[in-house]
C-alpha positions as CSV (number, residue, x, y, z in Angstrom):
1,M,-32.9,-1.4,5.5
2,D,-31.0,-0.7,8.6
3,F,-27.8,-1.7,6.8
4,L,-28.5,0.2,3.6
5,Q,-29.6,3.6,4.9
6,P,-25.8,4.6,6.1
7,V,-24.6,3.5,2.7
8,I,-27.2,5.6,0.8
9,D,-26.3,8.3,3.2
10,G,-22.4,7.9,2.1
11,F,-23.7,8.4,-1.4
12,G,-25.1,11.6,-0.4
13,V,-21.7,12.9,1.2
14,V,-19.7,11.9,-1.5
15,L,-22.1,13.8,-4.4
16,M,-21.4,17.1,-2.4
17,P,-19.5,19.3,-5.1
18,S,-16.6,19.7,-2.6
19,N,-15.9,16.1,-2.4
20,L,-16.5,15.2,-5.6
21,L,-13.9,17.9,-6.5
22,Y,-11.2,16.3,-4.2
23,C,-12.1,12.9,-5.4
24,L,-11.5,14.3,-9.1
25,L,-8.1,16.1,-7.8
26,G,-7.0,12.8,-5.9
27,V,-7.3,10.5,-9.4
28,V,-5.5,13.0,-11.3
29,I,-2.8,13.3,-8.9
30,G,-2.4,9.6,-8.6
31,M,-2.5,8.8,-12.4
32,L,0.2,11.6,-12.5
33,I,2.1,10.3,-9.8
34,G,1.9,6.6,-11.2
35,V,3.5,8.0,-14.3
36,L,6.5,9.4,-12.5
37,P,8.5,6.5,-11.8
38,G,9.9,6.1,-8.3
39,L,7.7,8.6,-6.7
40,G,4.8,6.3,-5.6
41,P,1.8,7.0,-3.5
42,A,3.2,6.5,-0.3
43,A,5.5,9.4,-1.1
44,T,3.0,11.5,-2.3
45,I,0.5,11.2,0.1
46,A,3.4,11.9,3.1
47,I,4.3,15.3,1.0
48,L,0.8,16.4,0.8
49,L,-0.3,15.5,4.4
50,P,0.4,19.0,5.7
51,L,-2.5,20.3,2.8
52,T,-4.9,18.0,4.7
53,Y,-5.2,20.1,8.1
54,G,-7.2,22.7,6.5
55,I,-9.7,20.3,4.7
56,E,-12.8,18.3,6.3
57,P,-11.5,14.8,7.3
58,V,-13.7,12.9,4.7
59,T,-12.9,15.4,2.2
60,A,-9.3,14.8,3.0
61,I,-9.3,11.0,3.0
62,I,-11.3,11.1,-0.3
63,M,-8.4,12.8,-1.8
64,L,-5.8,10.5,-0.4
65,A,-7.7,7.3,-1.2
66,G,-8.0,8.7,-4.7
67,I,-4.1,9.3,-5.1
68,F,-3.6,5.9,-4.0
69,Y,-5.8,3.8,-6.1
70,G,-5.3,6.3,-8.9
71,A,-1.6,5.7,-8.9
72,Q,-2.0,2.2,-9.6
73,Y,-3.3,2.8,-13.2
74,G,-0.9,5.5,-14.2
75,G,2.0,3.1,-13.6
76,T,0.6,1.1,-16.6
77,I,1.2,4.0,-19.0
78,T,4.9,4.3,-18.8
79,S,5.1,0.3,-18.3
80,V,3.4,-0.5,-21.9
81,L,5.1,2.8,-23.5
82,L,8.2,3.2,-22.1
83,R,9.0,0.0,-20.2
84,L,9.5,1.8,-17.3
85,P,7.4,0.6,-14.7
86,G,6.0,4.0,-12.9
87,E,4.6,2.2,-9.9
88,A,6.2,-1.2,-8.1
89,S,2.7,-3.0,-8.7
90,S,3.3,-2.3,-12.4
91,V,6.5,-4.0,-12.8
92,V,5.2,-7.3,-14.3
93,T,3.0,-5.3,-16.7
94,V,6.0,-4.3,-18.7
95,F,6.6,-8.2,-19.6
96,D,3.6,-8.3,-22.1
97,G,2.7,-4.7,-22.2
98,Y,5.7,-3.3,-23.9
99,Q,5.9,-6.3,-26.2
100,L,2.3,-5.3,-27.2
101,A,3.3,-1.9,-27.7
102,R,5.8,-3.0,-30.0
103,K,3.2,-4.9,-32.1
104,G,1.4,-1.5,-32.5
105,K,-1.2,-3.0,-29.8
106,A,-0.3,0.0,-27.1
107,G,-3.9,1.1,-27.3
108,T,-5.4,-2.6,-27.1
109,A,-3.0,-3.2,-23.8
110,L,-4.1,0.4,-22.0
111,G,-7.4,-0.4,-22.9
112,I,-7.7,-3.8,-21.4
113,A,-5.8,-2.4,-18.3
114,A,-8.5,0.3,-17.7
115,I,-11.1,-2.2,-18.1
116,G,-9.8,-4.7,-15.9
117,S,-8.6,-1.8,-13.0
118,F,-12.1,-0.6,-13.3
119,I,-13.7,-4.1,-12.7
120,G,-11.1,-5.0,-9.8
121,G,-11.8,-2.0,-8.0
122,T,-15.6,-2.4,-8.4
123,V,-15.6,-5.8,-7.4
124,A,-13.4,-4.9,-4.5
125,I,-15.6,-2.0,-3.2
126,I,-18.6,-4.1,-3.4
127,G,-16.7,-6.5,-1.2
128,L,-15.5,-3.8,1.1
129,T,-19.1,-2.5,1.6
130,F,-20.4,-6.1,2.7
131,L,-17.1,-7.3,4.6
132,A,-16.3,-4.3,6.5
133,P,-19.5,-4.4,8.5
134,L,-18.7,-7.7,9.6
135,V,-15.4,-7.5,10.3
136,A,-16.1,-4.1,12.4
137,S,-19.0,-6.0,14.2
138,F,-16.7,-9.0,15.1
139,A,-13.9,-6.4,16.2
140,L,-16.1,-4.5,18.8
141,D,-15.0,-7.5,21.0
142,F,-11.7,-6.5,20.9
143,G,-9.9,-5.4,24.3
144,P,-6.5,-4.4,25.1
145,P,-5.2,-8.2,24.6
146,E,-6.8,-8.6,21.3
147,Y,-5.5,-5.6,20.1
148,A,-1.8,-6.2,21.6
149,A,-1.7,-10.1,19.9
150,L,-3.3,-8.0,16.3
151,A,-0.7,-5.6,16.4
152,L,2.2,-8.1,16.8
153,V,0.7,-10.3,14.2
154,G,0.6,-7.3,12.0
155,I,4.2,-6.5,12.4
156,L,5.4,-9.9,12.0
157,L,3.5,-10.1,8.8
158,V,4.5,-6.9,7.5
159,A,8.1,-7.8,8.2
160,T,8.1,-12.0,6.6
161,I,5.8,-10.9,3.6
162,S,8.1,-7.7,2.5
163,N,9.0,-7.9,-1.2
164,G,13.0,-7.8,0.0
165,A,15.1,-9.8,2.1
166,K,13.1,-10.9,5.2
167,I,16.1,-10.3,7.8
168,K,16.5,-6.7,6.3
169,A,12.5,-6.4,6.8
170,L,13.0,-7.5,10.1
171,I,15.5,-5.1,11.3
172,A,13.8,-2.4,9.5
173,A,11.0,-3.1,11.7
174,A,12.6,-3.3,14.9
175,F,14.1,-0.2,14.1
176,G,10.6,1.3,13.5
177,L,9.5,-0.3,17.0
178,L,12.8,1.4,18.7
179,L,11.4,5.0,17.3
180,A,8.0,4.4,18.4
181,T,9.5,4.4,22.1
182,V,11.0,7.6,21.7
183,G,9.5,10.3,24.3
184,R,7.5,10.5,27.8
185,D,6.2,7.3,29.0
186,V,2.3,7.5,28.9
187,F,2.1,5.4,32.1
188,T,5.0,6.7,34.0
189,G,5.9,10.0,33.0
190,A,9.6,9.1,32.4
191,E,11.4,10.3,29.1
192,R,12.8,7.6,27.1
193,F,15.7,8.2,24.5
194,T,15.2,11.9,24.1
195,F,19.2,12.8,25.4
196,G,17.4,16.0,27.1
197,N,15.9,17.4,24.0
198,L,12.6,19.0,24.8
199,S,11.3,18.6,21.0
200,L,11.6,14.6,21.7
201,A,9.7,14.6,25.0
202,D,6.6,14.3,23.0
203,G,7.9,11.3,21.0
204,I,8.7,11.4,17.2
205,D,5.5,12.7,15.1
206,F,4.5,10.5,12.6
207,V,4.6,13.3,9.7
208,P,8.4,14.1,9.6
209,V,8.9,10.1,9.4
210,A,6.9,9.6,6.6
211,M,7.6,12.7,4.8
212,G,11.2,11.7,5.2
213,L,11.3,8.4,4.3
214,F,9.3,8.4,1.1
215,G,9.5,12.0,0.3
216,V,13.1,13.2,0.5
217,G,14.5,9.6,0.7
218,E,13.0,8.8,-2.6
219,I,13.6,11.7,-4.4
220,L,17.6,11.2,-3.4
221,Y,17.5,7.5,-4.4
222,N,15.5,8.1,-7.7
223,L,17.9,11.0,-8.7
224,E,20.8,8.7,-8.4
225,E,19.3,5.9,-9.9
226,R,17.7,7.8,-13.1
227,H,20.4,7.5,-15.8
228,R,18.2,5.5,-18.0
229,A,18.7,6.7,-21.9
230,A,15.1,8.3,-22.9
231,Q,13.0,6.5,-25.1
232,A,10.5,7.3,-27.8
233,P,6.9,6.3,-26.6
234,A,5.1,3.9,-28.6
235,T,2.4,5.0,-30.7
236,V,-1.3,5.0,-29.0
237,A,-4.2,3.8,-31.3
238,N,-7.3,1.2,-31.4
239,V,-7.9,2.1,-27.8
240,W,-10.8,-0.1,-27.4
241,P,-10.1,-3.8,-27.6
242,S,-11.2,-6.3,-29.8
243,K,-14.1,-8.8,-28.9
244,K,-11.1,-11.6,-29.2
245,D,-9.0,-9.6,-26.7
246,L,-11.9,-9.0,-24.2
247,K,-12.9,-12.6,-24.7
248,Q,-9.2,-13.9,-24.1
249,S,-8.5,-11.5,-20.9
250,S,-12.0,-11.8,-19.4
251,G,-11.1,-15.0,-17.3
252,A,-7.6,-13.2,-16.2
253,I,-9.9,-10.0,-14.8
254,G,-12.1,-12.6,-13.1
255,R,-9.4,-14.1,-11.1
256,G,-7.4,-11.1,-10.9
257,S,-10.4,-9.5,-8.8
258,V,-10.9,-12.0,-6.5
259,L,-7.0,-12.8,-5.7
260,G,-6.6,-9.0,-5.5
261,F,-9.4,-8.5,-3.1
262,F,-8.0,-11.2,-0.9
263,L,-4.1,-10.5,-1.0
264,G,-5.2,-6.7,-0.4
265,I,-6.6,-7.5,2.9
266,L,-3.5,-9.0,4.6
267,P,-0.8,-7.0,6.4
268,G,2.0,-6.7,3.9
269,G,0.1,-7.9,1.0
270,G,-1.0,-4.8,-1.1
271,A,-0.9,-4.4,-5.0
272,T,2.5,-5.5,-5.9
273,I,2.2,-8.8,-4.6
274,S,-0.9,-9.3,-5.8
275,S,0.2,-8.2,-9.6
276,L,2.6,-10.5,-9.2
277,A,0.3,-13.5,-7.8
278,A,-1.6,-12.4,-10.6
279,Y,0.6,-12.9,-13.1
280,A,1.8,-16.3,-11.7
281,V,-1.5,-17.6,-11.8
282,E,-2.2,-16.7,-15.3
283,K,0.9,-18.3,-16.7
284,K,0.9,-21.3,-14.9
285,R,-3.0,-21.8,-16.2
286,A,-2.1,-20.9,-19.5
287,K,-2.2,-23.5,-22.3
288,N,0.6,-21.8,-24.2
289,P,2.8,-20.2,-21.2
290,E,5.5,-19.4,-23.5
291,R,3.2,-16.6,-25.1
292,F,3.6,-15.0,-21.9
293,G,6.5,-12.2,-22.1
294,K,6.1,-11.9,-25.6
295,G,2.5,-9.9,-25.7
296,A,-0.1,-12.1,-24.0
297,V,-2.9,-9.8,-23.3
298,E,-3.9,-11.9,-20.3
299,G,-0.3,-10.8,-18.8
300,V,-1.6,-7.3,-18.6
301,A,-5.3,-7.9,-17.8
302,G,-4.4,-10.1,-14.7
303,P,-2.0,-8.0,-12.7
304,E,-3.6,-4.8,-13.8
305,T,-6.7,-6.1,-12.1
306,A,-5.4,-7.4,-9.2
307,N,-3.4,-4.4,-8.1
308,N,-6.6,-2.2,-8.3
309,A,-8.5,-4.8,-6.3
310,A,-5.9,-5.1,-3.9
311,A,-5.6,-1.4,-3.2
312,T,-9.2,-1.1,-2.4
313,S,-9.2,-3.9,0.0
314,S,-6.5,-2.8,1.8
315,F,-8.7,-0.2,3.2
316,I,-11.0,-3.0,5.2
317,P,-8.1,-3.8,8.0
318,L,-7.3,0.1,8.2
319,L,-11.0,0.8,8.6
320,T,-12.3,-1.6,10.9
321,L,-9.4,-2.6,12.6
322,G,-6.9,0.3,12.8
323,I,-4.3,-1.8,11.5
324,P,-2.6,-0.6,8.2
325,A,-2.0,-3.0,5.6
326,N,1.1,-1.7,3.5
327,A,2.7,1.5,3.8
328,T,0.4,3.6,2.0
329,M,-2.1,2.8,4.3
330,A,-0.1,3.4,7.1
331,I,0.3,7.2,5.9
332,I,-3.4,7.3,5.6
333,F,-3.6,6.0,8.9
334,G,-1.7,9.1,10.1
335,A,-3.8,11.3,8.1
336,L,-7.2,10.3,10.1
337,L,-5.2,10.7,13.6
338,I,-4.0,14.1,12.3
339,Q,-7.6,15.0,11.7
340,G,-8.8,14.1,15.2
341,V,-10.1,10.5,13.8
342,T,-9.4,7.1,15.3
343,P,-9.8,4.0,12.8
344,G,-11.1,0.9,14.1
345,P,-14.3,-0.8,15.0
346,Q,-16.2,2.2,16.4
347,L,-15.5,4.4,13.1
348,M,-18.7,2.7,11.6
349,V,-20.3,3.9,14.5
350,D,-18.9,7.2,15.6
351,N,-18.3,8.6,12.1
352,P,-20.5,6.8,9.6
353,D,-20.4,9.7,7.0
354,L,-16.8,9.6,6.8
355,F,-16.4,5.4,6.5
356,W,-19.5,5.4,3.8
357,G,-18.1,8.6,2.2
358,V,-14.5,7.4,1.7
359,V,-16.1,3.6,0.5
360,N,-18.5,5.1,-1.7
361,S,-16.0,7.9,-3.1
362,M,-14.1,4.8,-4.5
363,Y,-17.3,3.9,-7.1
364,I,-16.9,7.7,-8.2
365,G,-13.3,7.5,-8.7
366,N,-13.1,4.3,-10.5
367,I,-15.9,5.8,-13.0
368,L,-13.6,8.9,-13.5
369,L,-10.4,6.9,-13.6
370,L,-12.0,4.8,-16.6
371,I,-13.1,8.1,-18.3
372,M,-9.8,9.9,-18.1
373,S,-7.3,7.4,-18.5
374,I,-6.8,7.3,-22.6
375,P,-7.7,10.6,-23.0
376,L,-4.6,11.8,-21.0
377,V,-1.9,9.5,-22.0
378,G,-0.7,12.3,-24.4
379,L,-0.5,14.4,-21.8
380,F,1.4,12.2,-19.4
381,V,3.9,11.1,-21.7
382,R,4.8,15.1,-22.2
383,I,5.4,15.6,-18.4
384,L,7.7,12.4,-18.5
385,R,10.1,14.3,-20.6
386,V,10.6,16.8,-18.0
387,R,13.8,16.5,-16.5
388,A,14.3,15.0,-13.1
389,A,16.9,17.8,-12.5
390,I,14.1,20.1,-12.6
391,L,11.2,18.0,-10.8
392,A,13.4,16.9,-7.8
393,P,14.4,20.1,-6.4
394,I,11.1,21.8,-6.6
395,T,9.3,18.3,-4.8
396,A,11.9,18.5,-2.3
397,L,11.4,22.3,-1.5
398,I,7.7,21.5,-1.3
399,T,8.0,18.6,1.2
400,L,10.2,20.8,3.5
401,L,7.8,23.9,3.4
402,G,4.9,21.5,4.1
403,A,6.8,20.0,7.3
404,Y,7.6,23.4,8.5
405,T,4.1,24.4,8.2
406,I,2.6,21.7,10.5
407,R,4.2,23.4,13.4
408,N,5.9,26.0,12.5
409,S,9.2,24.2,13.8
410,M,12.4,23.9,12.2
411,F,13.1,20.9,14.4
412,D,10.5,19.2,12.4
413,V,12.4,20.1,8.9
414,L,15.6,18.8,10.4
415,L,13.8,15.5,11.3
416,V,12.6,15.1,7.9
417,V,16.1,15.9,6.6
418,L,17.7,13.1,8.8
419,F,14.9,10.6,7.9
420,G,15.5,11.6,4.3
421,A,18.9,10.5,4.5
422,V,18.0,7.4,6.5
423,G,15.2,6.5,3.6
424,Y,18.3,7.4,0.9
425,L,20.5,4.7,2.7
426,M,17.9,2.2,3.4
427,K,17.0,1.9,-0.4
428,K,20.8,2.2,-1.4
429,F,21.8,-0.8,0.7
430,G,18.1,-2.8,0.3
431,F,16.2,-2.2,3.3
432,E,12.5,-1.2,2.3
433,P,11.1,1.6,4.3
434,G,7.7,0.2,4.5
435,P,8.2,-2.2,7.4
436,L,9.8,0.8,9.4
437,V,6.9,3.0,9.2
438,L,4.5,0.3,9.7
439,A,6.0,-1.1,12.9
440,F,6.5,2.7,13.9
441,V,2.5,3.4,13.3
442,L,1.7,-0.2,15.3
443,G,4.4,0.2,17.9
444,A,2.3,2.4,20.0
445,L,-0.7,0.5,19.6
446,L,1.3,-2.7,20.6
447,E,2.8,-0.9,23.7
448,S,-0.2,0.6,25.0
449,S,-2.2,-2.4,24.6
450,L,0.0,-4.7,26.0
451,R,1.0,-2.7,29.1
452,R,-2.9,-2.0,29.6
453,S,-3.7,-5.7,29.1
454,L,-0.7,-6.7,31.9
455,L,-2.9,-4.0,34.2
456,V,-6.0,-6.0,33.4
457,L,-4.6,-9.3,33.5
458,E,-2.6,-8.5,37.1
459,G,0.4,-9.3,35.0
460,D,-0.5,-12.8,34.3
461,V,0.8,-13.3,30.6
462,A,-0.9,-16.6,30.5
463,G,-4.3,-14.6,30.5
464,F,-3.9,-14.0,26.7
465,M,-4.7,-17.6,26.2
466,G,-7.6,-17.7,28.2
467,R,-9.5,-15.2,25.8
468,P,-10.5,-16.8,22.6
469,I,-9.5,-14.1,19.9
470,S,-6.3,-13.3,21.4
471,A,-5.3,-16.9,21.8
472,T,-6.0,-17.6,18.3
473,L,-4.1,-14.6,17.0
474,L,-0.9,-15.8,19.2
475,V,-1.2,-19.0,17.4
476,V,-1.3,-17.4,14.2
477,F,1.7,-15.3,15.1
478,V,3.9,-18.5,16.0
479,L,2.9,-20.3,13.1
480,V,3.9,-17.1,10.8
481,A,7.2,-17.1,12.9
482,V,8.1,-20.7,12.6
483,W,6.8,-21.5,9.2
484,P,10.1,-20.1,7.4
485,M,12.1,-22.5,9.9
486,V,10.3,-25.3,9.0
487,K,9.9,-24.7,5.3
488,S,14.0,-24.3,5.2
489,A,14.3,-27.8,7.2
490,M,12.0,-29.5,4.6
491,D,13.9,-28.0,1.7
492,R,17.0,-29.1,3.1
493,R,15.8,-32.6,3.6
494,K,14.2,-32.7,0.5
495,N,17.8,-31.8,-1.3
496,S,19.3,-34.3,0.8
497,L,17.1,-37.1,-0.1
498,T,17.2,-35.9,-4.0
499,S,21.3,-35.9,-4.0
500,S,21.6,-39.1,-2.0
501,P,20.8,-41.6,-5.0
502,T,23.1,-39.8,-7.1
503,T,26.0,-39.9,-4.6
504,S,25.4,-44.0,-3.7
505,K,25.4,-44.5,-7.8
506,E,28.5,-42.8,-8.1
507,N,30.1,-45.0,-5.5
508,V,29.0,-48.0,-7.0
């Protein structure tokens, strides 16, 4: 009963009219952003960060969370109707969703996606409700050495499990760590990499970095890339799936819920990898895998369920350990810090209303998404017809105004423009900005925890191995770092063994 009381109180928080309104606002914005190709929840949340200053912390995070999981379904609409993924996590939905639409079953595809998204999100919320307290109680044993090791593992995982090339992800993460060292040293007071600029003495603020990389950078890149010819959206009819479709997709929805939940917890996992993994699992399990890519309903159900489950479960490491699992979580992490709330093991004890209010708002948000998803399709398709040349300047102007209003500083505006150019160049040359932002956020935690640890351990690095949790985390770090090299060596050996019989046969 002691465990259930905070959960029940959390429903009282989320059912307040203001919080319900912002929950609705968040999921609607999220769906809209998911529909617009390229912008994404990370960019949107970064742009809206200045608006959260005048809102209560729990209300602000409820809205931002709604944007995140709402965007997962929004991307489905254009994937099915226009063969144009509005979100990275909806890329695989294009394969079968668009083929279903061409067969006149666009409504079926969207209906299955809505049901799968609701079930996957709900399963993940239930898992979050029961698993988060266990993780938080375990994390109460964390001291500076454990946090240093955890931050180190988080940075490495994010860099190595990135969607792009690993070496580029590592370079981006290294640059993020470098940016985290700019400013006055907290321990000695010495200035680092400020070049005599007083505005840099307190370090680079997270908000201009996020707004530049994900806001201005994405806008510039998408303006260049959006040269695709306009397509006529498919007609939406027969929205509710048939019994046959529901039966055929039920297994995919179940597997996607579990797979998405566990992959979402991992640093670097997130909705995109979960949807790709779910599609691969369904194709491998199918008796007739050749159906995939030609309109298999499981090819929509599995990925769409998995990406919503992952979007929800990625809140577990953020709220309980203070470790963001992906780029969007890193920006929500920044939003919490702006509100004076520090995510971590003590959050559930110090701010139970915020913790359980945000968690329980996801139940309400998922119900709202299920109710609104199909009726709003027509509106979203009309929005797609607005030219990018009109939307982009308006979005860029709002971003720059938002950056200025944070501290009434033109220096922040210049930083946004600078990081916008950096974000554009990164996307242009195949560097994902996610590892940079995550490393930037975790870099401060890594440095402060490491230096505090060395003070506690009197400079003895071996002391990290004398503590069970930090020792385990460091072993995980070594395994993750070494595994790619071991796998590469094994592949080379396998290739040499398979090619040697052919060579000897030719010699004979």
